[in-house]
N, C-alpha and C positions, 0 to 999 in steps of 0.2 A: 637281487634286480629290482629297478626302480624304472619309473615310467621314461627319467631320462637318459635314460640306459639307450635307448632307441636313436639316439644324435651320437654322431662321433665326439666322445671328449674334446678330445686334441681338434677340433674345428671350433668349436663352442667354445670352448675356453682362447682359441684366439682372436675372436672377435672382440676389438678393443671397446663396442658399444652397440646397444642393441635399439631397438623400437619399441617406449612401453605403453602400453594402452590400458587405460580405465576408463570406469562409465561415471561422466558426468553428472549435475543435480537432475539434469532435466534428461537422461539417459542419452548422451554424447557419449560416441567412443572418442577419446582425447587421447590423444599418440603424441609421446616426446621423447628423445633420445636418452637413453641412459646404458650406467654401468652396469652390470651384472657379476656376479662372479658364482660360481656352483659350488655349491656344496657337498660334502662327502655321503650325507643323508640322502639323496638325489635332490635336494630343494634348490632353490636360487635364491640368493640374498641383494636386495638393492636397497640404497638409501636416498635419502631427498633432506636436504637441510630445510628449517623451519620456514625460511622466505620462497619457497616452493611447494607448500607443505598441498597443495592442493589434490596432489595425487595420493597423498595418503587420507584425508578426507573420504576420497576416493571409495578407495580401499575399505576404511573401516564402514562404509554405506552400503557398498557390494561389493566382494571380495574378487566375482570375476575377472580376470586380468587376461591380457594376451601379449606375446611377446615375440617379436622377430629379429634376428640376427641375420642382418642383407649387406651393411656395410661393411665391405675388407678394407678399409684405410688402417692402417698401422700394424697387421694383422701378420705380414709375412706369406701368406696365403695369394695364391692368384687364380684359382678357379675350387671355390668350395661352394657346397649346397648353402642356400639361406635354409634359416631351421626357424620353425613356428610353434610356439610353445603357446597352448591356453592351459590354465590351471585356475587356481583360487590363491589369496593372498587375504595374508593377516599383516598388522601394522598397530603397533602396541603405542599408547600415547606415553610412552617413557622420554623426555629428550635427552639423547645423550652427548654428554659433553665431552667424550674419551673414546679413547678407540676400542676400548673392552667391551667382547662381542663382536666385533669385526676387525680384529686385526689383520686378516688374511684379504680382506678388501679393500683396507688403506691401504697397506703395502702393495697391491697390489696396485692401486690408483697412484700411489707416490711414484711410482716405475714408467708408468706408463706415460702419466699425465707431469713429467719435471718441472713445469712451473708452479703446478699446488704446491711447491715447497716453500716457494716463496711466500705466501703466504703465513708461511707460520713465524717471518721474520720482526722482531720488535715493532718496526715502523709500520708495518701491514696488518697486527693483529688490530687495533683499533678501527681499521674498514673490514676485515674478514672474518673476525668473530665468528658470524652468522653459516661462513661458511661451513664449519665444524660443528655445527649446534647442528644436530641430526638425528630423523627417525628412521628406522629400518624395517625396511620390507620384506618378508619373507614369503617366496610361490611357492607351492606347491602345486609339479603341474599333475595336470591331467591328462594328458595330450600333447605328443608331439609330430610334426609333420617335415619330410625333409622336401626340398624343391631344388631344382637345379638351377644356374645362376644362367641366366638370358644376356647377352649383349646387348650394351645399352646405346642407343644412338645419340648424337649430339646436339646439346639445346638448343633450341628455336629461338628465335624472339617473338614476343609476347603475339597472339593470334586474337580479333577481334570477333565477337560472337554475331551482333548486326550493326550492317555499316560501323561507324567510327566505336560505338561501344564497345570498350575491354572487358571481358570478364574477369569479375574480381578475383584476384588471386592470380593472374596469366603472367606478372611481371615475375612474381615471384617463385612460380612454377618454372619459368622457361630457363632461370638458373641453372637448373638441373637436370640432369639426364632420364629420370625419373624420381618417383615418390614412394608413400606409404601411408596404402587404403586401410583407411582405420572404418572398419562396417562391425553391424549386430549380426550374430545368424539367428535362427530361427526362434531360439529358446529366448535373444536378448544377449548373449555373451559377446563380448568384444571378438572380432576377428581380421588378422592382419595379411598385408600382401602386397610385394614392392609391384606396381606398375608404372606405365607411361603413358599419364593424361593428354589426350587429345581434343585440345578445344573445337566446340561445335557451335551453332547456334543457341541451344537450349543450357550448355554446361559443358564436361570434361566426358568425352568418352571415355568407357575403363574397360580394358582386357582381362577380365579375374583370373587367373589358375583356377582351374577344374576344381579340385580340393579345399578350398577356399568358400567355403559357405555363406556370404554376404547377401542379405537381404535387402531391400529399400525398407531408409528410415535416416534417422540422423546418422552423419559417417562426416568424416574430415580426413584431410589429406594431408600429412607431412615432408617435406623436405627438410634438410640441414645437411650439413658437411664439417670438418674438423683434418686438422692436418695429421702427419704420422705420430705426434705427441702429442693427443688431444688437444691441443691448442688450437686458435681461430675460427673458433667453434660460430656456428649461425644456424637458424632455424625458424623455418615461419610453418605455421598453419591455416591450410584454407578449411574453414571448416563449411555445413552447408545439409544437404539431403540428398540421399542415394536414392536415382529413383532409375525405375526400367524403362529404356531408352528403346525399346521393341525390338532391337536387333543386340542390347548387350545393356549394360548398368551406366548410368548418367551419375555425376555427381553435379546436384545444381547448389554451385556457390553461395553465398550471400556476408560470409565476413573472413577477415585475416586477423590473427593474432599472431603477433612476433615480440615476443618475451623479452630476445638479449637486443631486440632495437634493430635497425637498417642497417647497421654497418656507419652511422654518420659517427665523428671525433664525439660529440654532447649526448651520445648513447650512453659508453661508461659512467660517466656521474651521473646519469638519472637512474642508471639499473643501482648503482651502492645507494644512492637513495630510496629506490624502492626497497631494496633488499633487506635495507633497516627498518623499514618502517613496517615491511610484512611480516617479519620477525617480531619486533614488538607487538603488532597485532593479536599475533598468533598466543604470545605469551600472555597478553593483557584478557584474553578471553578465555585463558583457565585461570586467572586470577594467581600467576606465576611473578618469580621474580627474574629476571636477566640474568643466567647463570654464569658460572666464569667457564671458558674453556681449558680442560689439562693440555696446557701449551707443552711442560715437559714427556706426557706421553708420545702426543703426537708427533715430536721435533725428533725422537729419540726411535720410532717409525722409519720415517723422512731420513734421518741419517744413517740410518740400516740399509736402507731403498736405494740411498746413494750410493754406498759402499760397493753395493752389488752389480753395479752399473759400472765401476771402473777396470779401466782394463787392469 
């Protein structure tokens, strides 16, 4: 028996994405969507490209992490519990250029995200090699909580805080029926819960589940979406500080982070340039040359995934 056996494996495995929280350099819980694969030994495997290595750097500084499985899009499930997992993570500094050690993870990704196979074509290789230069993050669960999924309201237009002043992040949050709160518990470990932020004069009022031990301090709200095939991804993070509003917790926002851009046509080119620069910077700081991707090994896994999906 492992800690993760407290969660229904068929439900956990069906989730296409989870929300993954690490602790930033200043202690702020930072949460982003990620794909996680359950391993037979009761651990969870995630990966990150060198272009988005901050979560790996966070793990190396402080291994306390949290995951929340709460977005059913593409899972085939219609009524399933949210699954919270708290634990500790490790992320070696070895840069993987092939799928070795994470074959099951890549098979899962190629099956669930068919468009990622296109990155393996020769015309795309020069632009997308950063995508395949990966770091492995292994999470050892220490706590599992199951929460019933609640019905969600229809998104509303951005609300104002005082007069005509719109709260920071109101436009982004208003496009989604709910958000994921990343906060810290009394010991400083990250905790996660799906919430429905309500704009008020001082910030976003939050009704947090009783089993989520969120305390006042640095926090963030994540909104994200993808389609049934893990395409057309959008996400935004509203950072701020969680305060005691008297009748409940309130997130006072101070900035919005949108690593994928806001959906403008120019965002794709800007993102590609930034990913290449971030990858080079990660390697340069470690005195490493840019390694070559093991394209044939990845192509073999992608071809097998394509074959399995044919009728």
